[in-house]
Backbone as a chain_set.jsonl record, in Angstrom:
{"seq": "MAEVKVVRRKQTISMQSIRTQPQQNTTVTKSVNPYEILVIGASAGGPGSLKKILSELSQKITIPIAIVQHIDNNFAEGFAQWISTFSKLPVEKVRGDMPLLPGRVYLSVLPKHLVIKSKNKIGLCNGISESEIIPSVDKLFTSANKIFGANTIAVLLSGMGWDGAFALKQLKEVGAYTIIQDESSCLVFGMPGEAAKLNAHIDSIPPEQIAWKINSLLL", "coords": {"N": [[3.109, 53.157, -22.285], [5.555, 53.181, -21.078], [6.286, 55.805, -21.001], [4.88, 56.999, -19.021], [4.982, 58.71, -16.017], [5.74, 57.615, -12.821], [4.426, 58.304, -9.71], [5.867, 58.354, -6.632], [5.204, 57.845, -3.265], [6.425, 58.585, -0.139], [6.111, 56.725, 2.742], [5.644, 57.008, 6.193], [5.914, 54.968, 8.904], [5.252, 54.339, 12.165], [6.982, 52.564, 14.777], [5.314, 51.904, 16.818], [2.824, 51.649, 15.613], [3.224, 49.385, 14.095], [3.553, 47.477, 16.007], [1.027, 47.42, 17.131], [-0.664, 46.552, 15.163], [-2.892, 43.995, 14.153], [-1.833, 40.619, 13.876], [-1.868, 38.523, 11.075], [-2.982, 35.216, 10.61], [-0.961, 33.101, 9.017], [-0.546, 30.462, 8.668], [-0.329, 27.514, 6.835], [-2.342, 24.795, 6.281], [-1.301, 21.585, 5.907], [-2.139, 18.746, 4.063], [-2.293, 15.503, 5.42], [-0.99, 12.383, 4.623], [-2.98, 9.588, 5.035], [-2.394, 6.883, 4.91], [-0.666, 3.99, 6.048], [0.317, 1.463, 5.57], [0.827, -0.935, 2.97], [-0.684, -3.721, 1.657], [-0.507, -6.716, -0.197], [-2.01, -9.35, -1.975], [-1.637, -12.402, -3.771], [-1.923, -15.038, -6.229], [-2.128, -17.662, -8.514], [-0.964, -16.458, -11.55], [-0.193, -14.171, -10.363], [2.629, -13.37, -10.097], [3.414, -12.064, -12.557], [1.71, -9.851, -12.53], [2.522, -8.621, -10.165], [5.103, -7.884, -10.901], [4.613, -5.878, -12.806], [3.391, -3.974, -11.187], [5.242, -3.401, -9.046], [7.391, -2.53, -10.538], [6.544, -0.09, -11.386], [5.893, 1.378, -9.154], [6.638, 4.222, -7.216], [9.912, 5.104, -6.085], [9.894, 6.838, -4.056], [8.029, 6.194, -2.215], [7.027, 5.853, 1.127], [5.956, 4.048, 2.924], [5.676, 0.796, 4.462], [5.543, -2.286, 2.566], [3.815, -5.253, 2.355], [3.771, -8.516, 1.107], [1.925, -11.332, 0.099], [2.383, -14.127, -1.753], [1.097, -16.932, -3.209], [3.02, -19.694, -3.355], [5.158, -22.462, -4.044], [7.102, -23.663, -1.36], [9.742, -24.351, -1.935], [10.482, -22.616, -3.867], [10.369, -20.132, -2.806], [12.534, -18.532, -1.833], [13.921, -17.993, -4.216], [11.926, -16.62, -5.546], [11.645, -14.288, -4.008], [14.163, -13.19, -4.478], [13.967, -12.75, -7.193], [11.939, -10.805, -7.267], [13.346, -8.686, -6.164], [14.935, -7.871, -8.258], [13.584, -6.105, -9.91], [12.096, -4.41, -8.32], [11.774, -1.107, -7.158], [12.09, -0.479, -4.585], [13.794, -1.609, -1.623], [13.957, -5.128, -0.952], [12.899, -7.251, 1.627], [13.559, -10.341, 3.116], [11.544, -12.285, 5.022], [12.103, -14.098, 7.878], [11.476, -14.369, 10.43], [10.456, -12.492, 13.344], [10.816, -9.045, 12.689], [11.874, -5.585, 12.262], [9.351, -3.33, 11.098], [9.753, -1.387, 8.554], [9.763, 1.828, 6.897], [9.243, 2.187, 3.351], [10.027, -0.363, 2.458], [9.877, -3.674, 1.021], [8.254, -6.566, 1.971], [8.571, -10.077, 2.173], [7.586, -13.409, 2.843], [9.773, -16.151, 3.307], [9.538, -18.612, 4.277], [7.568, -21.554, 5.12], [5.237, -20.296, 6.458], [2.731, -18.103, 7.865], [2.635, -14.717, 6.835], [2.495, -11.884, 8.797], [1.333, -8.762, 10.179], [2.529, -7.546, 13.144], [2.717, -5.41, 14.885], [2.717, -1.782, 14.824], [5.316, -1.401, 14.369], [6.486, -3.804, 13.806], [6.933, -6.772, 11.909], [6.247, -10.177, 11.084], [6.221, -13.795, 11.349], [3.801, -16.464, 11.554], [2.409, -19.559, 12.755], [-0.138, -22.027, 12.01], [-3.401, -22.967, 10.774], [-5.117, -21.529, 8.104], [-8.331, -20.153, 7.148], [-8.62, -20.631, 4.46], [-6.896, -22.671, 4.206], [-4.424, -22.394, 3.106], [-0.959, -21.793, 2.99], [1.556, -19.415, 2.721], [-1.156, -17.329, 3.918], [-3.343, -15.05, 2.365], [-5.549, -13.972, 3.616], [-4.753, -14.033, 6.32], [-2.678, -12.138, 6.354], [-4.06, -9.784, 5.492], [-6.01, -9.576, 7.501], [-4.421, -9.174, 9.769], [-3.281, -6.721, 9.131], [-5.548, -5.141, 9.154], [-6.219, -5.274, 11.862], [-4.086, -3.891, 13.076], [-3.636, -1.503, 11.574], [-6.054, -0.77, 10.35], [-8.264, 1.528, 8.921], [-6.187, 2.908, 7.785], [-4.952, 1.495, 5.801], [-3.868, 0.28, 2.615], [-5.063, -2.093, 0.453], [-4.514, -4.746, -1.805], [-5.756, -7.086, -4.074], [-4.762, -9.586, -6.15], [-4.579, -11.496, -9.26], [-5.58, -14.915, -9.02], [-6.313, -18.288, -7.973], [-9.219, -19.606, -6.334], [-10.436, -18.357, -3.146], [-9.025, -17.0, -1.252], [-8.345, -14.244, 0.783], [-10.482, -12.674, -0.049], [-12.749, -12.243, 1.734], [-11.463, -11.012, 3.9], [-10.593, -8.722, 2.634], [-13.015, -7.44, 2.18], [-13.704, -6.847, 4.832], [-11.721, -4.993, 5.418], [-12.439, -2.912, 3.674], [-14.823, -2.182, 4.862], [-14.029, -0.934, 7.21], [-12.931, 1.339, 6.268], [-10.588, 1.277, 4.778], [-8.511, 1.51, 1.787], [-9.359, -0.316, -0.941], [-8.434, -2.551, -3.532], [-8.944, -4.483, -6.45], [-7.62, -6.687, -8.945], [-8.642, -6.311, -12.272], [-10.93, -8.345, -14.221], [-10.302, -8.754, -16.964], [-7.534, -8.532, -17.138], [-6.577, -10.536, -15.564], [-4.982, -13.698, -15.077], [-6.208, -15.749, -13.731], [-9.34, -15.305, -12.448], [-10.199, -15.867, -9.907], [-9.71, -15.28, -6.952], [-9.854, -12.325, -6.909], [-12.32, -12.22, -8.164], [-14.087, -13.427, -6.356], [-13.919, -11.541, -4.351], [-15.084, -9.411, -5.687], [-17.717, -10.291, -5.871], [-18.488, -9.921, -3.26], [-18.522, -7.248, -3.114], [-16.19, -6.008, -2.247], [-14.338, -4.196, -3.0], [-12.942, -0.984, -3.934], [-11.751, -0.07, -6.26], [-11.479, -1.664, -9.459], [-9.136, -2.654, -11.452], [-6.485, -2.867, -13.981], [-3.042, -4.098, -13.542], [-1.121, -2.037, -14.24], [-2.549, 0.318, -13.851], [-3.121, -0.009, -11.194], [-0.643, 0.426, -9.967], [-0.339, 3.133, -10.643], [-2.506, 4.223, -9.253], [-1.817, 3.669, -6.56], [0.538, 5.168, -6.311], [-0.586, 7.717, -6.621], [-2.162, 7.891, -4.358], [-0.31, 7.918, -2.345], [1.681, 9.832, -2.81]], "CA": [[3.147, 53.015, -20.839], [6.909, 53.461, -20.606], [6.439, 57.244, -20.857], [4.111, 57.485, -17.874], [5.794, 58.884, -14.81], [5.139, 57.041, -11.62], [4.602, 59.143, -8.518], [6.111, 57.529, -5.46], [4.96, 58.557, -2.016], [7.152, 58.019, 0.977], [5.254, 56.522, 3.886], [6.338, 56.876, 7.465], [5.14, 54.116, 9.795], [5.908, 54.265, 13.472], [7.142, 51.239, 15.354], [4.157, 51.64, 17.666], [1.714, 51.184, 14.777], [3.531, 48.012, 13.678], [3.314, 46.593, 17.149], [-0.393, 47.338, 17.461], [-1.426, 45.956, 14.075], [-3.156, 42.573, 14.402], [-1.09, 39.702, 13.014], [-2.701, 37.573, 10.357], [-2.544, 33.822, 10.685], [-0.528, 32.682, 7.674], [-0.229, 29.042, 8.709], [-0.984, 26.729, 5.797], [-2.586, 23.434, 6.732], [-0.855, 20.608, 4.921], [-2.851, 17.485, 4.193], [-1.445, 14.409, 5.865], [-1.337, 11.106, 4.013], [-3.454, 8.724, 6.107], [-2.057, 5.468, 4.729], [0.54, 3.583, 6.764], [0.751, 0.12, 5.153], [0.284, -1.483, 1.725], [-0.643, -5.183, 1.668], [-0.861, -7.269, -1.507], [-2.172, -10.799, -2.028], [-1.652, -12.913, -5.139], [-1.733, -16.476, -6.403], [-1.855, -17.996, -9.918], [-0.956, -15.26, -12.382], [0.246, -13.046, -9.559], [3.977, -12.839, -10.336], [3.448, -11.103, -13.658], [1.037, -8.63, -12.076], [3.408, -7.99, -9.185], [6.218, -7.254, -11.605], [4.135, -4.636, -13.402], [3.1, -3.002, -10.123], [6.459, -2.998, -8.333], [8.26, -1.814, -11.473], [6.014, 1.252, -11.593], [5.737, 2.104, -7.899], [7.692, 5.22, -7.023], [10.895, 4.847, -5.036], [9.654, 7.827, -3.001], [7.031, 5.677, -1.278], [7.633, 5.77, 2.456], [5.26, 3.126, 3.816], [6.069, -0.589, 4.189], [4.703, -3.091, 1.67], [3.886, -6.682, 2.685], [3.199, -9.285, -0.001], [1.755, -12.783, 0.151], [2.224, -14.78, -3.05], [1.02, -18.383, -3.073], [4.118, -20.294, -4.118], [5.783, -23.607, -3.39], [8.156, -23.208, -0.464], [11.055, -24.568, -2.553], [10.763, -21.516, -4.786], [10.134, -18.863, -2.11], [13.777, -17.742, -1.82], [14.161, -17.528, -5.576], [10.896, -15.637, -5.881], [12.019, -13.035, -3.341], [15.32, -12.66, -5.187], [13.463, -12.264, -8.485], [11.238, -9.553, -6.994], [14.341, -7.639, -5.888], [15.6, -7.444, -9.488], [12.857, -5.018, -10.57], [11.48, -3.507, -7.357], [12.533, 0.11, -6.893], [12.261, -0.432, -3.139], [14.519, -2.791, -1.142], [13.14, -6.291, -0.599], [13.318, -7.926, 2.847], [13.09, -11.715, 3.258], [11.122, -12.449, 6.413], [12.314, -15.439, 8.447], [11.066, -14.259, 11.819], [10.087, -11.12, 13.682], [11.776, -8.038, 12.286], [11.277, -4.243, 12.24], [8.528, -2.925, 9.966], [10.384, -0.114, 8.209], [9.185, 2.508, 5.737], [9.896, 2.028, 2.059], [10.562, -1.716, 2.292], [8.964, -4.707, 0.544], [8.449, -7.743, 2.821], [8.096, -11.353, 1.645], [7.942, -14.578, 3.643], [10.51, -17.174, 2.566], [9.328, -19.848, 5.025], [6.165, -22.011, 5.031], [4.475, -19.734, 7.569], [1.937, -16.936, 7.496], [3.234, -13.393, 7.011], [1.512, -11.061, 9.508], [1.74, -7.523, 10.831], [2.394, -7.79, 14.582], [2.502, -4.112, 15.506], [3.059, -0.727, 13.871], [6.772, -1.401, 14.182], [7.018, -5.165, 13.699], [6.326, -7.751, 11.014], [6.809, -11.485, 11.414], [5.585, -15.004, 10.841], [3.068, -17.249, 12.54], [1.934, -20.866, 12.31], [-1.584, -22.191, 12.096], [-4.163, -23.195, 9.552], [-6.013, -20.432, 7.758], [-9.632, -20.604, 6.648], [-8.434, -21.119, 3.094], [-5.969, -23.799, 4.326], [-3.244, -22.1, 2.287], [0.151, -21.161, 3.72], [1.014, -18.323, 3.542], [-2.52, -16.946, 3.606], [-3.641, -13.632, 2.151], [-6.489, -13.595, 4.679], [-3.998, -13.78, 7.551], [-1.978, -10.856, 6.205], [-5.036, -8.702, 5.456], [-6.643, -9.46, 8.816], [-3.456, -8.585, 10.704], [-3.168, -5.309, 8.768], [-6.78, -4.521, 9.629], [-6.135, -5.173, 13.32], [-3.076, -2.902, 13.489], [-3.717, -0.221, 10.86], [-7.439, -0.449, 10.029], [-8.562, 2.392, 7.774], [-4.945, 3.458, 7.228], [-4.4, 0.42, 4.97], [-4.199, 0.061, 1.205], [-5.01, -3.543, 0.229], [-4.652, -5.098, -3.221], [-5.925, -8.522, -4.322], [-4.417, -9.834, -7.551], [-4.948, -12.749, -9.915], [-5.354, -16.123, -8.238], [-7.377, -19.281, -7.899], [-9.801, -19.774, -5.009], [-11.087, -17.19, -2.539], [-8.18, -16.464, -0.177], [-8.207, -12.792, 0.816], [-11.69, -11.947, -0.452], [-13.536, -11.802, 2.884], [-10.652, -10.058, 4.676], [-10.602, -7.465, 1.871], [-14.308, -6.809, 2.472], [-13.623, -6.297, 6.186], [-10.893, -3.793, 5.324], [-13.243, -1.855, 3.062], [-15.855, -1.768, 5.816], [-13.463, -0.035, 8.226], [-12.483, 2.559, 5.612], [-9.337, 1.101, 4.04], [-8.637, 1.63, 0.332], [-9.255, -1.69, -1.441], [-8.307, -2.657, -4.988], [-8.79, -5.816, -7.033], [-7.223, -6.721, -10.353], [-9.841, -6.525, -13.082], [-11.032, -9.676, -14.825], [-9.679, -8.841, -18.286], [-6.077, -8.627, -17.026], [-6.23, -11.66, -14.687], [-4.836, -15.053, -15.606], [-7.284, -16.464, -13.037], [-10.145, -14.29, -11.758], [-10.805, -16.511, -8.746], [-9.654, -14.483, -5.727], [-10.501, -11.016, -7.088], [-13.719, -12.437, -8.538], [-14.832, -13.653, -5.113], [-13.979, -10.241, -3.683], [-16.051, -8.606, -6.431], [-19.062, -10.744, -5.472], [-18.753, -9.369, -1.933], [-18.382, -5.79, -3.23], [-15.118, -5.719, -1.295], [-13.341, -3.325, -3.636], [-13.24, 0.37, -4.385], [-11.324, -0.045, -7.663], [-11.19, -2.905, -10.174], [-8.304, -2.087, -12.513], [-5.319, -3.687, -14.338], [-1.846, -3.817, -12.737], [-0.486, -0.751, -14.525], [-3.35, 1.358, -13.204], [-2.982, -0.199, -9.748], [0.582, 1.138, -9.593], [-0.626, 4.574, -10.732], [-3.415, 4.583, -8.158], [-1.066, 3.653, -5.305], [1.401, 6.366, -6.336], [-1.406, 8.923, -6.44], [-2.649, 7.895, -2.988], [0.798, 8.052, -1.39], [2.626, 10.913, -3.115]], "C": [[4.517, 53.364, -20.272], [7.117, 54.935, -20.356], [5.715, 57.802, -19.629], [4.993, 57.552, -16.648], [5.034, 58.373, -13.591], [5.445, 57.936, -10.445], [4.742, 58.233, -7.313], [5.93, 58.367, -4.208], [5.669, 57.834, -0.88], [6.22, 57.936, 2.174], [6.096, 56.354, 5.132], [5.445, 56.104, 8.426], [5.894, 53.997, 11.102], [6.0, 52.834, 13.94], [5.946, 50.876, 16.211], [3.003, 51.082, 16.84], [1.941, 49.763, 14.302], [3.198, 47.048, 14.798], [1.814, 46.377, 17.401], [-1.239, 46.744, 16.347], [-1.651, 44.471, 14.357], [-2.404, 41.706, 13.4], [-2.049, 38.716, 12.366], [-2.105, 36.181, 10.484], [-2.221, 33.316, 9.287], [-0.176, 31.206, 7.625], [-1.024, 28.299, 7.648], [-1.13, 25.297, 6.287], [-2.227, 22.457, 5.616], [-1.586, 19.297, 5.146], [-1.871, 16.369, 4.534], [-1.919, 13.123, 5.218], [-1.756, 10.132, 5.107], [-2.942, 7.293, 6.04], [-0.697, 5.118, 5.321], [1.082, 2.223, 6.342], [0.084, -0.225, 3.823], [0.434, -2.993, 1.785], [-1.176, -5.707, 0.34], [-0.951, -8.78, -1.404], [-2.29, -11.277, -3.459], [-1.468, -14.423, -5.145], [-1.414, -16.742, -7.869], [-1.998, -16.751, -10.796], [-0.445, -14.034, -11.658], [1.631, -12.504, -9.867], [4.075, -11.816, -11.455], [2.811, -9.779, -13.273], [1.899, -7.886, -11.073], [4.563, -7.276, -9.861], [5.795, -5.916, -12.197], [3.917, -3.564, -12.331], [4.384, -2.483, -9.485], [7.437, -2.251, -9.238], [7.846, -0.357, -11.624], [5.815, 2.033, -10.302], [6.918, 3.051, -7.703], [8.633, 4.832, -5.893], [10.781, 5.858, -3.897], [8.63, 7.351, -1.977], [7.68, 5.406, 0.075], [6.808, 4.93, 3.434], [5.725, 1.709, 3.495], [5.051, -1.302, 3.307], [4.901, -4.561, 2.027], [3.132, -7.467, 1.62], [3.096, -10.761, 0.359], [1.498, -13.268, -1.261], [2.172, -16.279, -2.8], [2.086, -19.016, -3.971], [4.685, -21.467, -3.349], [6.975, -23.131, -2.574], [9.547, -23.369, -1.059], [11.463, -23.413, -3.472], [10.664, -20.151, -4.107], [11.371, -17.965, -2.104], [14.052, -17.154, -3.194], [13.161, -16.469, -6.008], [11.228, -14.279, -5.268], [13.207, -12.375, -4.04], [14.906, -12.074, -6.536], [12.756, -10.928, -8.303], [12.238, -8.403, -6.829], [15.015, -7.127, -7.148], [14.867, -6.294, -10.186], [12.162, -4.065, -9.598], [12.367, -2.288, -7.132], [12.801, 0.295, -5.401], [12.972, -1.688, -2.671], [13.58, -3.888, -0.667], [13.733, -6.993, 0.613], [12.721, -9.333, 2.888], [12.791, -11.985, 4.732], [11.278, -13.903, 6.842], [11.893, -15.503, 9.907], [10.678, -12.823, 12.095], [11.203, -10.154, 13.286], [11.094, -6.672, 12.232], [10.487, -3.99, 10.959], [8.951, -1.502, 9.604], [9.74, 0.524, 6.984], [9.965, 2.221, 4.463], [10.558, 0.693, 1.84], [9.465, -2.641, 1.775], [9.272, -5.984, 1.319], [7.794, -8.979, 2.204], [8.503, -12.478, 2.582], [8.697, -15.581, 2.775], [10.441, -18.516, 3.302], [7.862, -20.261, 4.904], [5.357, -21.594, 6.259], [3.708, -18.518, 7.072], [2.706, -15.649, 7.774], [2.179, -12.486, 7.645], [2.155, -9.788, 10.055], [1.493, -7.708, 12.325], [2.205, -6.506, 15.388], [2.844, -3.055, 14.464], [4.547, -0.687, 13.569], [7.356, -2.79, 13.94], [6.212, -6.002, 12.713], [6.972, -9.105, 11.331], [6.004, -12.614, 10.81], [4.786, -15.668, 11.945], [2.641, -18.562, 11.909], [0.413, -20.894, 12.349], [-2.216, -22.383, 10.738], [-5.088, -22.009, 9.32], [-7.339, -21.008, 7.279], [-9.52, -21.164, 5.234], [-7.527, -22.344, 3.048], [-4.738, -23.626, 3.441], [-2.211, -21.394, 3.142], [1.199, -20.704, 2.707], [-0.347, -17.877, 3.027], [-2.656, -15.437, 3.427], [-4.58, -13.138, 3.249], [-5.757, -13.241, 5.968], [-3.293, -12.427, 7.493], [-2.969, -9.701, 6.266], [-5.681, -8.483, 6.82], [-5.704, -8.816, 9.828], [-3.266, -7.097, 10.412], [-4.386, -4.532, 9.258], [-6.718, -4.287, 11.139], [-5.206, -4.052, 13.762], [-3.314, -1.533, 12.86], [-5.135, 0.182, 10.453], [-7.598, 0.381, 8.773], [-7.322, 2.971, 7.119], [-4.205, 2.448, 6.344], [-4.811, 0.586, 3.516], [-4.028, -1.436, 0.965], [-5.325, -3.852, -1.23], [-4.75, -6.614, -3.354], [-5.776, -8.782, -5.816], [-4.901, -11.205, -8.025], [-4.649, -13.962, -9.035], [-6.564, -17.022, -8.204], [-7.907, -19.361, -6.47], [-10.402, -18.481, -4.474], [-10.262, -16.576, -1.414], [-8.051, -14.945, -0.295], [-9.479, -12.023, 0.552], [-12.462, -11.398, 0.749], [-12.769, -10.777, 3.72], [-10.575, -8.711, 3.962], [-11.907, -6.709, 2.136], [-14.288, -6.163, 3.858], [-12.779, -5.015, 6.201], [-11.68, -2.636, 4.719], [-14.257, -1.3, 4.062], [-15.317, -0.825, 6.888], [-12.893, 1.245, 7.611], [-11.157, 2.469, 4.888], [-9.595, 1.268, 2.539], [-8.363, 0.271, -0.284], [-9.312, -1.734, -2.963], [-8.247, -4.128, -5.381], [-8.326, -5.676, -8.484], [-8.45, -7.034, -11.187], [-9.773, -7.841, -13.845], [-10.254, -9.791, -16.132], [-8.16, -9.001, -18.214], [-5.617, -9.809, -16.162], [-5.998, -12.946, -15.482], [-5.931, -15.935, -15.016], [-8.049, -15.443, -12.198], [-10.83, -14.878, -10.516], [-10.865, -15.618, -7.525], [-10.272, -13.091, -5.907], [-11.972, -11.14, -7.476], [-14.597, -12.657, -7.316], [-14.967, -12.352, -4.33], [-15.011, -9.336, -4.358], [-17.479, -8.995, -6.064], [-19.473, -10.157, -4.124], [-18.781, -7.837, -1.938], [-17.31, -5.296, -2.254], [-14.131, -4.686, -1.806], [-13.871, -1.921, -3.877], [-12.915, 0.494, -5.868], [-11.137, -1.457, -8.182], [-10.47, -2.503, -11.451], [-7.122, -3.009, -12.819], [-4.076, -3.247, -13.564], [-1.198, -2.466, -12.98], [-1.235, 0.394, -13.839], [-3.315, 1.218, -11.68], [-1.754, 0.55, -9.248], [0.343, 2.644, -9.609], [-1.494, 5.026, -9.568], [-2.674, 4.647, -6.832], [-0.15, 4.873, -5.228], [0.599, 7.621, -6.048], [-1.933, 9.017, -5.008], [-1.539, 8.248, -1.99], [1.698, 9.246, -1.617], [1.91, 12.23, -3.393]], "O": [[4.629, 53.791, -19.123], [8.009, 55.313, -19.597], [5.926, 58.955, -19.252], [5.662, 56.584, -16.286], [3.858, 58.67, -13.383], [6.601, 58.289, -10.212], [3.85, 57.441, -7.01], [6.454, 59.477, -4.115], [5.519, 56.626, -0.697], [5.616, 58.93, 2.578], [7.114, 55.661, 5.134], [4.335, 56.543, 8.729], [7.056, 53.592, 11.122], [5.195, 51.989, 13.549], [5.591, 49.704, 16.331], [2.292, 50.176, 17.275], [0.986, 49.008, 14.119], [2.648, 45.968, 14.584], [1.391, 45.302, 17.824], [-2.418, 46.459, 16.559], [-0.724, 43.765, 14.752], [-2.348, 42.025, 12.212], [-2.925, 38.152, 13.022], [-0.887, 36.001, 10.466], [-3.121, 33.126, 8.468], [0.424, 30.741, 6.656], [-2.245, 28.435, 7.567], [-0.146, 24.662, 6.664], [-2.788, 22.508, 4.522], [-1.65, 18.792, 6.267], [-0.764, 16.307, 3.999], [-3.107, 12.804, 5.256], [-0.975, 9.868, 6.02], [-3.046, 6.56, 7.024], [0.286, 5.833, 5.131], [2.198, 1.864, 6.718], [-1.066, 0.139, 3.577], [1.543, -3.502, 1.947], [-2.172, -5.205, -0.182], [-0.079, -9.421, -0.818], [-2.96, -10.644, -4.276], [-0.934, -15.008, -4.202], [-0.513, -16.11, -8.421], [-3.032, -16.082, -10.78], [-0.28, -12.975, -12.263], [1.809, -11.286, -9.898], [4.756, -10.801, -11.306], [3.305, -8.712, -13.64], [1.997, -6.66, -11.122], [4.958, -6.188, -9.442], [6.53, -4.933, -12.105], [4.223, -2.391, -12.545], [4.593, -1.274, -9.393], [8.223, -1.432, -8.762], [8.665, 0.504, -11.944], [5.589, 3.242, -10.35], [8.061, 2.702, -7.998], [8.205, 4.297, -4.871], [11.486, 5.752, -2.893], [8.39, 8.031, -0.979], [8.75, 4.803, 0.153], [6.948, 5.085, 4.647], [6.13, 1.442, 2.363], [3.865, -0.971, 3.301], [6.026, -5.06, 2.005], [2.0, -7.131, 1.271], [4.048, -11.362, 0.857], [0.518, -12.874, -1.894], [3.11, -16.842, -2.236], [2.046, -18.881, -5.194], [4.689, -21.457, -2.118], [7.761, -22.302, -3.031], [10.448, -22.601, -0.724], [12.637, -23.256, -3.808], [10.852, -19.123, -4.758], [11.263, -16.763, -2.345], [14.374, -15.973, -3.325], [13.499, -15.539, -6.74], [11.107, -13.246, -5.927], [13.254, -11.153, -4.178], [15.422, -11.041, -6.964], [12.953, -10.012, -9.102], [12.001, -7.29, -7.296], [15.614, -6.052, -7.123], [15.477, -5.577, -10.98], [11.682, -3.011, -10.016], [13.575, -2.423, -6.938], [13.629, 1.115, -5.003], [12.778, -2.749, -3.265], [12.544, -3.618, -0.06], [14.925, -7.298, 0.636], [11.513, -9.5, 2.715], [13.682, -11.919, 5.579], [10.681, -14.811, 6.264], [11.947, -16.559, 10.538], [10.582, -12.018, 11.168], [12.382, -10.417, 13.522], [9.867, -6.601, 12.164], [10.905, -4.389, 9.871], [8.558, -0.538, 10.262], [9.222, -0.186, 6.122], [11.182, 2.036, 4.489], [11.549, 0.606, 1.115], [8.282, -2.432, 2.044], [10.415, -6.441, 1.331], [6.641, -8.947, 1.776], [9.635, -12.506, 3.065], [8.306, -15.834, 1.635], [11.19, -19.441, 2.99], [7.005, -19.425, 4.619], [4.858, -22.438, 7.003], [3.994, -17.975, 6.005], [3.346, -15.508, 8.815], [1.088, -12.332, 7.096], [3.349, -9.746, 10.349], [0.368, -7.997, 12.733], [1.597, -6.526, 16.458], [3.222, -3.392, 13.342], [4.984, -0.022, 12.63], [8.575, -2.949, 13.876], [4.982, -5.95, 12.684], [8.111, -9.16, 11.793], [5.213, -12.418, 9.887], [5.055, -15.463, 13.129], [2.525, -18.671, 10.688], [-0.233, -19.901, 12.681], [-1.657, -22.018, 9.704], [-5.761, -21.546, 10.242], [-7.451, -22.209, 7.035], [-10.259, -22.078, 4.865], [-7.391, -22.986, 2.006], [-4.09, -24.605, 3.072], [-2.543, -20.504, 3.925], [1.682, -21.513, 1.915], [-0.654, -18.029, 1.845], [-2.152, -14.652, 4.231], [-4.428, -12.024, 3.751], [-6.1, -12.263, 6.632], [-3.309, -11.666, 8.46], [-2.754, -8.74, 7.005], [-5.877, -7.345, 7.245], [-6.133, -8.007, 10.651], [-3.107, -6.299, 11.335], [-4.263, -3.399, 9.721], [-7.116, -3.23, 11.629], [-5.507, -3.339, 14.719], [-3.204, -0.513, 13.539], [-5.392, 1.365, 10.233], [-7.135, 0.0, 7.698], [-7.4, 3.479, 6.001], [-2.99, 2.537, 6.165], [-5.939, 0.975, 3.213], [-2.964, -1.99, 1.243], [-6.262, -3.305, -1.813], [-3.922, -7.343, -2.807], [-6.544, -8.277, -6.634], [-5.538, -11.956, -7.286], [-3.604, -14.031, -8.389], [-7.697, -16.575, -8.384], [-7.152, -19.206, -5.511], [-10.825, -17.617, -5.243], [-10.76, -15.712, -0.693], [-7.69, -14.428, -1.351], [-9.565, -10.842, 0.886], [-12.794, -10.213, 0.778], [-13.344, -9.796, 4.192], [-10.501, -7.67, 4.614], [-11.903, -5.488, 2.295], [-14.798, -5.056, 4.036], [-13.098, -4.068, 6.919], [-11.595, -1.506, 5.2], [-14.514, -0.096, 4.098], [-16.065, -0.005, 7.421], [-12.428, 2.129, 8.33], [-10.644, 3.487, 4.423], [-10.733, 1.181, 2.078], [-7.252, -0.247, -0.167], [-10.121, -1.054, -3.595], [-7.578, -4.926, -4.724], [-8.606, -4.68, -9.152], [-9.22, -7.931, -10.844], [-8.692, -8.38, -14.082], [-9.615, -10.812, -16.384], [-7.557, -9.551, -19.136], [-4.418, -10.059, -16.038], [-6.721, -13.242, -16.433], [-6.512, -16.767, -15.713], [-7.467, -14.791, -11.332], [-11.91, -14.434, -10.128], [-11.952, -15.231, -7.098], [-11.141, -12.712, -5.122], [-12.777, -10.266, -7.155], [-15.713, -12.142, -7.242], [-16.004, -12.092, -3.719], [-15.723, -8.588, -3.689], [-18.352, -8.133, -5.958], [-20.655, -9.924, -3.874], [-19.03, -7.207, -0.91], [-17.498, -4.311, -1.54], [-13.18, -4.339, -1.105], [-15.076, -1.7, -4.006], [-13.679, 1.074, -6.639], [-10.694, -2.343, -7.451], [-11.097, -2.066, -12.416], [-6.786, -3.856, -11.992], [-4.052, -2.156, -12.995], [-0.768, -1.81, -12.032], [-0.621, 1.322, -13.312], [-3.461, 2.206, -10.959], [-1.813, 1.232, -8.224], [0.77, 3.352, -8.697], [-1.254, 6.075, -8.97], [-2.878, 5.581, -6.057], [-0.076, 5.532, -4.191], [1.054, 8.495, -5.311], [-2.129, 10.12, -4.499], [-1.803, 8.807, -0.926], [2.42, 9.645, -0.704], [2.559, 13.24, -3.666]]}, "num_chains": 1, "name": "protein.A"}
C-alpha cells in the first residue's frame, strides 16, 4: 500500500457556495440529572451502614444530603463529628435554619425534626411525629417530597419500628428513586421491612451497593 500513489485533486469552492449551503444542526443534547436531594433515614444498626455508604459516595456529588439517625440527644454532637471523620463530603450540624448547599451532609444535633424548608433552606421543627420519634425519618422524607418530589433519592436503612416506611412509599408514588437496605445486611429489618411490605422501594440492596447505586444515579 505504501507504493500506491495518491492522486490529489484541488477543489475550488466559492464563498458564495459556502454561504448558501444549509448549516447542519450539530447541537448535542446532554442528559440532565433530575435528582436534587438525597435523604437517608436510619435507626438501630444504622451507623455502620451509614459509614459504608458515606465512605463510598463520590466527593463529586453535587446535591445536598440530609440524614436522620435515631440517636440519644446526648450523643448527637459526637455522632455528627464521627460522621465527618469518614465522609468525603463536608458535614453540617443543623441547629436552626441554614442554607441548603450542594455537596453537603446535614445532620440535626438538637432534639428536633430535621426538615427541608425550601429548595435553598434546611432547618428544624418541633412537634410529634406519627412514629413519636424525634427526629423522625417520616418528617424528613415528607418534607423532601413536598419540596423536591420526584427529584428525590430516598434511602431507608436498618432500624427498629416503622418510621419512614409510609413516607418512602409516598415518594415512590410521585416518581422518586427509593432504596431500602436488604434484610441480610440489616442488624434490624424493622423499618426497611415495613417499607418492603408496602412495596415502597425500587431497590433492596446492601450498603455497599447503595453507595454504588447513588453514584451511578448522580454522576
